[in-house]
N, C-alpha and C positions, 0 to 999 in steps of 0.2 A: 385181528385185522387192522388194529392201528399201528402194531409194529412194522407190518409190511407196508402200509401206506407212508409211515415216517421213511422206512427205508429206500422207498422208491423215489421220495421226495430228496433225499440224499443223495442220490445216486444223480438225480437230474442236476441238483445243483453243482456237483463235481464235474460232471459233463460239460455244463456251461461254464464254470469258472475255472475249471482246469487249463483251457488254452489261454485265458486271460491273464493268469497268475503267471503262466509260462512265459508268455511275451513281455509282461513287466520285468521279471527276473533277469531275462535275456537283454532286454534294452539297458537295464541297469549294469549289467556286467560288460557291456559294449561301450557305457559311457565311461567306466571306471578303467577300462583298457586304453582308451583315448587319452583321458586325463593323465594318465601315467607314463604314456607316450610322449605328451607334451611336456611332462615334468622332466623326462631322462634328456629330451633334446634341450631343454633349458639348462640342465645340469651341465651337460657338455660344453656348453657356452658360458657357464661360470654364475648362471642365474638360478636362484632359489624361490620359486614361485610361492608366494601367501596366499594369493587367490587364483581360482582357475574356474573357468565356466564355459559351457558349451551352448552356443546360441544358434540355432539352426546348423548351417554346415561349418560355423567359424568356432575355432576355439582360441579362447583369450585368456592371458594370465598377466600377473602384475608381481615384482618384486620391489616392495616398498623400501627395502633398505639400502639398495643401490639405484631405485629409481629407474627400473628397466621395465617395459611392457613386451610381451612376446605374443605373437599370434600366429594361426595356421589355419589352414581348411582341412577337413575329414577326408576329402578326396585324394590329396597329396600331402599329407601330413609332413613329410620330410622336406619335399620339393618346395614347399609354399612357406615354411617355418622364418619367420623375421623376429628379431628382437629390435626395439626402438629405444634409444637412449631419451628418456623423458626430460633430462635435463638440457637439451637441444631443442626441444619441443616449444614453440611460440605460443601456438594455438590449437585448440580442439575443439572440432564442431560435429554437430551430427547432420548428416545431410540426409534429406528424403526428395523422393521424386514422385510427382502425382500427375496423372492425366487428367486435364479438364475438370477438377474436383471430385474426382473418383476416389478409390481406395488408394493406399499406398503401394506404388511399383517396386521402392528400392529403399534401404536404410543401410547408410553406411557412416562410419565414425572417420573423420579426416583430422590426420596429425601434421600440422604444418611446422616445419623448421626452416632454418636459414638455408639450407641446400636441398631439401627435398619435401615432399608431400606423401604422406603414406595414408592409404584409403583401406579401411577394415570392413568388408561387407558382410553386415548381418542378414539382409534379407534381399531377394532378386527373385521378382515374380516367374521370371521366365528360365530360372535356373533349375534345371531336373534333377541336378545332384543333391540339391537341399532338401531337407525333410520337411515336413508339412508343419512349419511355425507359423504363427499369425504374425502379420506385418505389425501389428499394434504392440504384440509383446516384444517382438525384437525392437521397436522403438523405445519402448520402456525400458529394455535392458541396455540399449545403447546410451541413453540419457544417463543410467546408472554409472557407466563405465566413463562417461564424459566427466560426470562429477568426481569420480575416484581419481581420473587422471589430473583433473585440473588441481586436486588436492597435491599431486606430486610435482607438479610444475614450478 
């Protein structure tokens, strides 16, 4: 009797945990594929990424040896790919937008140089293509990247 109860319990656990494990593995494989695609695009432009991260819909990476930052968005990886020379960047700031002291609606990283301003959007509340990432997590990661970029400026 104990063996059959144990067997039924194990089957129930597998039935509930199986789909969760499958989703985690599938998500991990998709992230690896995106990171590899960003690295391939970067290497085509002579950039070897040291650190790469996916934050919401944004892929961001840095080559510390030649002071270059690359970023793109999941939805249009090749079409939105951009490399920024950090030697030309004068200022790096994290910008947020809140409506009437409510939650954060937008988180972005602004890179200002003498000739242009690049904005890397980590979180946009009304963006349907973005994955369900918390605004506070994106703000934390944006501050991390700001610190990393300031070390390269």
